[in-house]
C-alpha positions in Angstrom: 17.0 5.8 -40.6 13.7 3.1 -40.1 15.6 0.5 -41.0 18.4 1.1 -38.2 15.5 2.3 -35.6 13.6 -0.9 -36.1 17.5 -3.1 -35.3 17.6 -0.8 -32.3 14.2 -1.4 -30.8 14.6 -4.8 -31.6 17.6 -5.6 -29.9 16.5 -3.7 -27.3 12.8 -6.0 -27.2 15.5 -8.8 -27.5 17.4 -7.9 -23.9 14.0 -8.0 -22.4 13.2 -10.9 -22.8 16.1 -12.9 -22.6 15.8 -14.1 -19.2 11.9 -15.2 -17.3 11.0 -12.5 -15.1 8.6 -12.7 -11.9 5.3 -10.7 -11.7 3.9 -9.5 -7.9 0.7 -8.0 -8.0 -0.4 -6.4 -4.7 -3.6 -6.8 -3.2 -4.4 -3.5 0.0 -7.3 -5.1 1.3 -7.7 -6.6 5.3 -10.5 -6.9 7.7 -8.2 -5.0 9.8 -4.6 -3.6 9.5 -1.9 -4.8 12.3 -0.3 -2.6 14.7 2.9 -3.2 14.1 2.2 -3.1 9.7 3.5 -0.6 7.8 2.6 -1.7 4.5 0.2 -0.2 1.9 -2.5 -1.9 3.2 -6.7 -0.4 4.0 -9.2 -1.9 6.2 -12.7 -1.4 5.1 -12.5 -1.2 1.8 -13.5 -4.5 0.5 -16.7 -2.8 -1.5 -13.5 -1.2 -4.2 -12.3 -4.8 -5.1 -14.1 -5.1 -8.1 -13.1 -2.2 -9.9 -9.8 -2.2 -8.6 -8.8 -6.3 -10.1 -10.5 -4.6 -12.5 -7.5 -1.8 -12.7 -5.2 -4.5 -12.0 -5.5 -6.3 -14.9 -5.4 -3.0 -17.4 -1.9 -2.1 -15.8 -0.7 -5.9 -17.2 -2.3 -5.0 -20.3 -0.7 -2.3 -20.8 2.9 -2.9 -20.0 2.6 -6.0 -22.2 1.1 -4.1 -25.4 4.6 -2.1 -24.8 6.3 -4.4 -26.1 5.5 -7.0 -29.6 6.2 -10.0 -28.0 4.5 -11.6 -24.9 7.6 -12.0 -22.0 8.3 -15.4 -20.4 7.5 -15.3 -16.4 7.9 -18.5 -14.6 6.6 -17.2 -11.1 3.7 -14.9 -9.8 3.1 -13.6 -6.7 -0.2 -12.7 -4.7 0.8 -11.0 -1.8 -0.4 -8.2 1.2 -2.6 -7.3 2.8 -4.4 -10.6 2.3 -4.9 -12.0 -0.7 -7.1 -14.4 0.3 -9.8 -11.1 0.9 -10.6 -11.6 -2.8 -13.1 -14.1 -4.0 -12.6 -16.5 -6.8 -13.9 -15.5 -9.6 -11.9 -12.1 -9.2 -8.9 -13.8 -7.8 -9.7 -15.9 -11.4 -10.3 -12.8 -13.6 -5.9 -11.3 -12.9 -4.8 -14.8 -13.0 -6.3 -15.0 -16.4 -5.4 -11.8 -17.4 -2.0 -12.1 -17.0 -2.0 -15.6 -18.3 -3.3 -13.7 -21.6 -0.5 -10.9 -21.4 2.3 -12.8 -20.7 4.2 -16.5 -21.2 3.4 -18.7 -18.6 7.3 -21.4 -19.0 5.7 -25.1 -18.0 7.0 -24.9 -14.2 4.9 -22.3 -13.0 4.7 -21.3 -9.2 2.1 -19.3 -8.2 2.5 -17.6 -4.5 -0.6 -16.9 -2.9 -0.3 -15.2 0.7 -3.1 -15.9 3.1 -4.5 -15.0 7.2 -5.2 -18.5 8.0 -8.8 -17.3 10.0 -9.9 -16.1 5.9 -9.7 -19.8 4.0 -11.3 -22.5 5.2 -11.9 -25.5 2.6 -13.6 -24.5 -0.5 -11.5 -21.4 -1.1 -8.9 -23.6 -0.6 -9.7 -26.0 -3.3 -10.6 -23.1 -5.1 -7.4 -21.9 -5.2 -6.4 -25.3 -6.0 -8.2 -25.7 -9.4 -6.6 -22.2 -10.4 -3.5 -23.0 -10.6 -2.1 -21.5 -7.1 0.6 -24.3 -6.0 2.0 -23.1 -3.3 0.3 -20.8 -0.3 2.3 -18.5 3.0 0.2 -18.3 5.5 0.9 -15.5 8.2 1.1 -17.0 11.3 3.3 -14.6 12.7 3.1 -16.1 17.3 1.0 -19.4 18.4 1.2 -17.9 21.8 -2.8 -15.8 22.0 -1.0 -12.3 24.1 1.6 -12.5 21.9 -1.2 -12.1 18.3 -3.6 -9.9 20.6 -0.4 -7.2 20.9 0.3 -8.2 17.2 -4.2 -7.7 16.8 -4.1 -10.4 14.6 -7.4 -11.8 14.0 -6.1 -15.3 14.4 -5.0 -17.8 16.9 -2.9 -21.2 16.4 -6.1 -23.5 16.3 -6.8 -21.3 13.4 -3.2 -22.2 11.5 -3.3 -25.3 12.2 -7.5 -25.5 10.2 -5.5 -23.4 7.4 -2.7 -26.1 7.0 -4.9 -29.3 7.7 -7.3 -27.8 4.6 -4.5 -26.8 2.0 -3.4 -30.7 2.5 -7.1 -32.1 2.1 -6.7 -29.7 -1.1 -4.3 -31.2 -2.2 -1.5 -27.9 -1.4 2.1 -29.2 -0.7 4.3 -26.5 -0.9 3.5 -24.7 2.0 5.4 -21.5 4.1 4.5 -19.9 7.6 5.5 -16.9 8.6 6.7 -16.6 12.7 8.3 -13.7 14.3 9.9 -12.7 16.3 11.7 -9.8 19.1 8.0 -9.0 20.1 6.2 -7.2 22.9 6.6 -9.1 26.0 8.6 -11.7 24.7 10.8 -14.9 26.1 12.9 -17.6 24.8 10.6 -19.4 26.5 7.1 -18.3 24.3 9.7 -18.4 21.5 10.8 -21.6 21.5 7.0 -23.3 22.0 6.1 -21.0 18.5 9.6 -22.2 16.8 8.2 -25.8 17.5 4.4 -25.8 17.1 5.4 -23.8 13.5 7.4 -27.9 13.4 4.5 -29.6 14.2 2.5 -28.1 11.1 5.7 -29.9 9.1 5.4 -26.7 6.9 7.6 -27.4 3.3 9.7 -23.7 4.1 9.3 -21.4 7.1 10.5 -16.6 7.3 11.1 -15.7 10.3 11.3 -11.9 10.5 12.5 -9.5 14.0 10.0 -6.7 14.7 11.0 -3.7 13.0 8.9 -0.9 15.5 7.9 1.8 12.3 6.9 5.5 13.0 3.2 5.7 12.4 2.1 2.7 13.0 0.1 2.3 16.5 2.7 -0.5 18.1 5.6 2.5 17.9 3.0 5.2 19.8 2.7 2.7 22.3 6.3 2.3 22.7 6.8 5.8 22.9 4.1 6.4 26.3 5.6 3.1 27.5 2.4 1.0 26.4 4.5 -2.4 25.7 7.7 -3.4 26.5 10.1 -4.7 23.9 13.5 -6.4 23.4 16.1 -5.6 23.4 18.8 -6.2 20.2 21.2 -8.4 22.3 17.7 -10.3 23.2 16.0 -10.6 19.4 19.7 -11.7 17.8 19.5 -14.8 21.1 15.8 -15.7 19.1 18.0 -15.7 15.9 20.4 -17.6 17.0 18.5 -20.6 18.6 16.2 -20.6 15.9 19.3 -21.5 13.3 20.0 -24.0 15.5 16.7 -25.0 16.2 16.2 -24.8 12.7 19.2 -26.9 11.0 18.3 -29.6 14.1 15.0 -29.7 12.3 16.5 -30.5 9.1 15.4 -27.3 7.1 18.1 -25.0 5.0 18.7 -21.3 6.1 19.0 -20.3 1.9 18.9 -16.5 2.9 18.6 -14.6 6.0 15.3 -14.9 7.3 14.2 -18.1 5.1 15.2 -21.8 5.8 13.4 -24.8 3.6 13.0 -28.5 3.1 14.7 -31.0 1.0 12.9 -32.2 -2.3 12.2 -35.6 -2.8 14.0 -35.3 -6.2 17.0 -33.2 -4.8 17.0 -29.5 -4.2 15.2 -27.5 -1.3 11.3 -25.7 -1.4 12.9 -22.5 -1.3 10.0 -19.2 -3.1 11.5 -19.1 -6.4 9.9 -15.7 -6.6 11.8 -14.0 -3.9 15.0 -15.9 -5.4 14.5 -13.7 -8.6 14.7 -10.3 -6.0 17.9 -11.8 -4.6 19.5 -12.8 -7.4 19.3 -9.3 -8.9 16.4 -10.6 -11.5 14.1 -8.8 -13.7 10.1 -8.7 -12.1 6.9 -6.5 -12.8 5.1 -4.9 -10.1 1.1 -4.8 -10.5 -1.7 -3.0 -7.8 -1.6 -0.1 -5.2 2.3 0.0 -4.0 3.8 -2.6 -6.2 7.4 -2.2 -7.0 9.2 -3.6 -9.7 12.7 -4.0 -11.9 13.0 -4.4 -15.7 15.1 -3.3 -18.2 17.4 -1.4 -15.9 14.1 0.9 -14.5 12.7 1.0 -10.7 9.4 1.4 -10.7 7.0 2.6 -7.8 3.3 2.5 -8.4 1.1 5.2 -6.3 -0.7 3.5 -3.2 -4.0 4.7 -2.1 -6.4 2.6 -3.9 -8.3 4.9 -4.6 -5.5 7.1 -6.4 -4.4 4.0 -7.9 -8.0 3.5 -9.9 -8.3 6.4 -11.4 -4.5 6.3 -12.7 -5.9 3.6 -14.5 -8.5 4.6 -15.9 -7.1 6.8 -17.5 -5.7 5.0 -19.0 -1.9 5.9 -21.1 1.1 4.4 -23.1 4.5 4.7 -21.9 7.3 2.8 -22.8 8.3 -0.6 -20.8 8.3 -1.5 -18.0 6.1 2.1 -16.9 2.8 2.4 -16.2 0.1 4.6 -15.3 0.1 3.8 -11.8 3.6 4.8 -11.4 4.8 7.4 -8.8 7.9 6.6 -9.1 10.2 5.4 -12.6 13.8 6.1 -12.4 15.8 4.8 -15.1 19.3 3.1 -12.4 22.7 4.4 -12.3 25.6 1.4 -12.9 26.5 1.7 -9.6 23.5 2.0 -8.0 22.0 -1.4 -9.7 25.6 -2.2 -8.5 25.1 -2.3 -5.3 21.4 -3.2 -4.8 23.2 -6.7 -6.7 25.3 -6.7 -4.0 23.2 -6.0 -1.5 20.5 -8.7 -2.8 22.8 -11.5 -3.5 24.7 -11.1 0.1 20.9 -12.4 1.4 21.6 -15.5 0.1 23.7 -17.0 3.1 25.0 -20.2 0.4 24.8 -18.8 -3.2 26.1 -15.0 -2.3 27.5 -13.8 -4.4 29.4 -15.3 -7.7 32.0 -13.6 -9.2 31.3 -14.9 -13.0 28.8 -13.5 -12.6 28.9 -10.2 -11.4 31.1 -10.1 -14.3 29.5 -11.0 -16.8 26.3 -8.2 -15.2 28.9 -5.4 -15.1 31.8 -6.4 -17.0 34.5 -5.8 -13.9 35.9 -8.3 -11.3 33.5 -8.2 -8.7 36.8 -8.5 -6.8 38.2 -5.3 -8.6 34.7 -3.2 -7.7 34.8 -4.0 -4.5 38.0 -4.8 -3.7 38.6 -2.4 -0.3 35.1 -3.0 1.5 35.6 -7.2 1.2 38.7 -7.0 2.5 37.1 -4.6 6.1 34.2 -7.1 5.9 36.3 -10.5 5.5 39.0 -9.4 8.2 36.0 -8.4 10.7 34.9 -11.9 10.2 31.0 -11.5 8.7 31.9 -12.0 4.2 33.9 -15.1 3.5 35.0 -17.1 0.0 33.4 -19.6 -0.9 33.3 -22.6 -4.0 36.4 -24.1 -5.7 35.1 -24.3 -9.2 33.0 -21.0 -9.3 34.2 -18.6 -5.9 31.3 -16.8 -4.5 31.4 -13.8 -1.5 28.8 -14.8 1.5 27.9 -14.3 4.8 30.0 -16.4 7.8 27.4 -17.4 10.3 28.1 -14.3 12.0 27.8 -12.5 9.3 24.0 -13.6 9.1 23.2 -11.3 12.3 25.0 -8.5 11.4 23.5 -8.0 7.9 23.1 -4.3 7.1 26.1 -3.5 8.6 27.5 -5.8 5.5 24.6 -4.4 3.0 25.9 -0.3 3.8 29.3 -1.1 2.6 28.0 -1.0 -0.4 25.2 1.3 -1.0 
């Protein structure tokens, strides 16, 4: 009986480590919370950064100790919040702990998000020395008035300085984030922001349509008539303009919101960490409010910083991939996992969802599992089959504008 149980556990752990994982570490600290932000972020709590760093390291150790051998990891993403608020010694502490707990692969991608006004040449040289090889800058806009409405703490010259310093520090994989559909934003302002972003020659650009969530200052401003938001048609026009302009600039759209330059050795500068999400592959989330998906489980950590630190101080032992910081965790049912796989996979504008991969993963043909939904969305001109050697289902160009409508069909 004991031998049978040991064999089952061994097979279980073998399935866990069959493919490389990704790690997301959430850094929830900000100098000031932006007016549109509904992420798990907090301003004025920087004094808790050392204790928080210790708690994150303990969480990684706890999860890693729940499997008998080191899990292979090929991307790690430090997001926020403002990860660039972490002093270099504390950033090094987190990365050393991750390297001790997990098995970093040779082609490891290590990304760090930063606000342009929080980094200088010394800091960027420091993160480069810590093996950070991909930097994501929250530019958002090049227009001073738009940045004020967003309550950002930087301006476009700060972005230029950050990019110049990053290049001097030897960082050759740089991404910038932009937001469209802003209060008072015109097409001309959006076009100007696009040009100034392209002038920076980033390897990667992410574009996001502003979504004004409840319980944010901007939602209150809009409700009181203090700001005017562009209508959906104007935002769609801005998105279509961006697709055309970035294509003309030689950048490839590989996901609904993401574009990348070609690499000299082939392929493009896609964010490999985010590809892990969109391909429905496993990732572990550490830190306050972080989410994870591994071994058929979804996990979500408690959000408040002090509550997170307290949970990790109390410690404990839980089966993989759960930790003491989890506020929620549940095993996904097959239909739920299938629906999520379709939703994230269809975000990949070129790759889409492979019929072969779906069959290997779920043991049934994609065409059979979602025959009604696929037929309906094909008739509507939102989905198409492509590929001769391997059939793939993907959004049409028109479908990229109506992605949420498509995704709802599979949930």
